[in-house]
N, C-alpha and C positions, 0 to 999 in steps of 0.2 A: 389571361390570369389577372386576378385582382391585385392591385398594388396596395400594400399596407399604408395606412395613414401615419402610423407611428414608426419612426426610424430606429435602426439598431442602436445608434448613438444615444437616442433618448432612453432606450431600455437600460443601457449600461449606466447611464447617469442615475436613473431611478434605483437600480440595484445597489450601486455604490453608496448612495445617500441612505438607503435602508440599512446597509451594513454598518455605516459609520455614525448614523443618527445625527449628522451635522453636515450642513452644506459646505462650510468652509473646509472642513477636513476632507470631505469627499472631493471637493474641487482640487485640493492640493495633490491628492493621490492621482487624479485624472489629468493633471497638468493643465487645468482650465481655471478661469476666474469663477468666483462664487456666483456672480451675476449670470454667467453663461450657463452654469448648472441649474440655477433657479429658473432661467428662461426655458430650459429643456423640460423641466417638470411642469411648468405652466402650460407649455404647448400640449403635452400629453393630457393634462387635466382638462384643458379646453376642448381638445379633440374628443375625449371620451365622456365629458360632462360629469365627471366625478372628482372628488377630492382624494388624493392619494396619501397625503401626509398631514399630520397635525402635531402641534407642540404639546409635550407632556414632560413636566418637571425639567425643563431646560433642554430636552432632547426632541429631535424630530422623529416621530414614530409613524409607521404606516397605519392608515385607517383600515377599517374592515374591507372596504373595496380595494385599498392598496395592497393588503395581504393577499387577496385573491389574484390581483393583477400580477404581483411579484412571482407567484408560482409559474405562471405561463411565460412571464418575461424571462426568467432564468432559463426555462426550457428552450426558449427561442434563441437566446444567446449561446447556450451550450450546443445547440444544433448547428448554428453558424460556425462556431469554433471547430466543431467536429468536421464539418465540410471542408474547412481550410486544412485541418491536420491530415485528413485522409488524402486530399489532393497533393499536399506536400510529400506525404509518404510514397504515393505512387510515382511522383516525379523523382524522388530520391532513389527509388529502385531502378528507374531508367538510367540514372547516373551511376549505377553500381554502388550505391550507398545504402547500407543497411541501418535501420533504426531499431536498436535492440534495447529493451528495458530489462533492468535487473533489480531484485529486491535489495533495499538498502542494507539489510541485515544478513545477507548471504555469507556463507563461509568465505573468509579471505582467500583460501585456496581455490575455491570455485571462481571467485571474481578474477583472480590472476589467470585462471584457465580461460575464462571468457575473453580476457584481453589479448590472449595469444591465438585467437581463432584465425585460421587461414583456410581458404577454400581452394582446393585443387583446380587448376585450369582457369582460375579467375584471379589473376595477380593484381588487378587494378581495384579490387573490392575495397571499400572503405566502410568501417563500422563505427557508428556513433552510439555510445552507451548512454542510456537515460535511467537515472536512479529513481526509485519510488517504492511504495508498499506493494507487496505481491498482488493484493486485491485491485489496486489501481493499474498495475501492469497488465493483469488479466483483462480488465475492462478495455484498455486501450488496444490490446491485441484483437479482442473481439470486434471492436469498432473499426479496426483497420488503420489506426493512426500509428501503430508500431508493427513492424514486420514479425517480430518474435519477442519472447520474454523468458527470463530466468526467474524462478521463484521457488517458494517452499511448496512441497506436495503434501497431501493430495490436492488436486484441482478437479473436482467432480463436475466437469462441463463437457457434454457430448459434442459441442461445436469446436473443441480444441483437440489437437493431436499432441499428446504429452510424452516426452522421453525422459525417464529418470537418468540422472547423470552422477549424482554424488550422494552419499549417505554416511552418517556417523552416529555413534550411540550417544544417548543422553547421559549426563552425569549429574550428581547431586551437588549443589553449591550450598554449603552449610556454614552458619556462623561459627567462627573458630573456637568459641567457648562452649559450644553445644556438645552434649555427651556422645552424639553419633560420630564425632570426629575421631573417636578412639577405635572405631570399627574399620577393618580393611575394605569392606564394601557394604553397600546399603541394600538390605533385603526389603521386599514390599511391606512386610509387617512392621518394619522399623519406622515407617512414615505414618502409621496409624495414629490419629489424633494429633499429629504434628502440624504446626502452622505452615501452610504452603503458599508460596507466591506464584500465582498463575501468570504465564508469560504469553502475551499476544492472544489472549482468549477472545477478544472482540474482533480484531482483523483477521485472525486465522482460527476460527472455531473448530475446524476439523482436526487440527493438531492437538488441541487441548482435549477434544473428545477421545482421541486415540489413547492419550495418557490416562484419562479417567476410566476408560474401558479396560485397559491393562490392569490397573489396580483393582478394578471391580471383579476381575477374575479371581482375585485372592480374597474377596469379601471385604475390601477396604474402600471406603469413600473418603476421598481427599478433603481435608479441611482447609479450604481456601480462605485466607484472611485479607489478601490484597491482590489487585490486578496490576501488572506492569505492562506497559505498551510494548517494550522492547528489552533486550538483554541488559543494556547499561542501567536502566531503571531497576530491573529485578536485582541486579548485583548490589545496587545501593541499598535496597531493602534488606538484603542478606547481611551486608556489612553493619547495618543498624540493628541487627538481631530481631527483625520483624518476623522472619521465617526462613524456610528452605525453598529453593527453586531448582527446577530441572532444565538444564541447557545443554546444547551441543558444546563440546570442549572448545572448538574454534571460536565460539561466541564469547568466551570468558576472557576478560582482561584481569590478570592477577592483581590483587590489591590486598592490603592488610585487613584482617578480620574475616577472611573467607577461606574455607578449606573445601577442596574438591575431592569427591569420592565417587568411584564407579558404582553403577547399579549391578546387583548380583545377577539379575535376569538377562541383562544385555540384549534385550529384544526391542526396546523402545529406541527408535531411530529418528533422526531429523533428516528428511530426504529433500533433495532439491532437483530441479530438472528444467528442461526447456519446453516451451509450448508455442505452437503456431496454430493458426486457424486450419481446421481440417479440410476446408474447401479452397485453401490457397494454392493456386496452380502455377505460381511464378517459378520458372526453372531455377532462379537464383535462390529463392527461399527453400525449394526442395533440396538443392545442393547443401545449403546450410543445415537443414534438418538431418540429412544423411551424415554429414560431417560430425555433428554433435552427437548423433546416436552412436557413432563409432567411438567418440571420446568417452561415452558413458559405459561402453561395453568392457 
């Protein structure tokens, strides 16, 4: 097998400088001296015969060749990290340690449930919980660096075995001065032409699509005026009277300026579940899957 002329440390140095646009700042983040980082860049430029960076308006920016090199450099570092993470995950499983990811914004009730997991006939099992976005947890489960994940459904991936565990209806969060706060519940036609705050539309597009399709059945197209990445941001928009958002009740932190009302249809649900790789044959992971399937029944 051929040995690469450029070392992994060289790649990390180049990627960091490209992100920080400054050798001194990059060196500080890496715990190296500026001269050491500069030397790594020079080694790669000399090896490849191209210039990777150039100064522009006081910043160090990648050249055209540098940009092309960075794409493959990042991919190489990611593959190296993945190889490490997958090996550590396999070793953890042999030590009866589960690496389980969960979405940062899961229902507090479900997170409490996850923390109480126990597996029959496996008293020495230890579970390490890792927080992140559902999309990131899904990716890591597919890669093998996590044994299982908890997140928002649906997760349309045939490589995963998904078990629904928890669901709760969405409710409307409305500015307290809005006329709709006088209604006991919110009907679909009440939200026609109202300013809507979309929640997690980019990281979880399937969830927002379900909401749009539901209102579409009543001939209503939601008027989205802002996108919130997560519930706390959406609630801030509501409190500032930007618009109305739809959230699961357990995601709502009560604060002044917000009134919560149920939806009349009560069919829009926020569902959560566990997912593992469909081809994972580990007896311990299979036990975990069965245990959690029972919890969700």
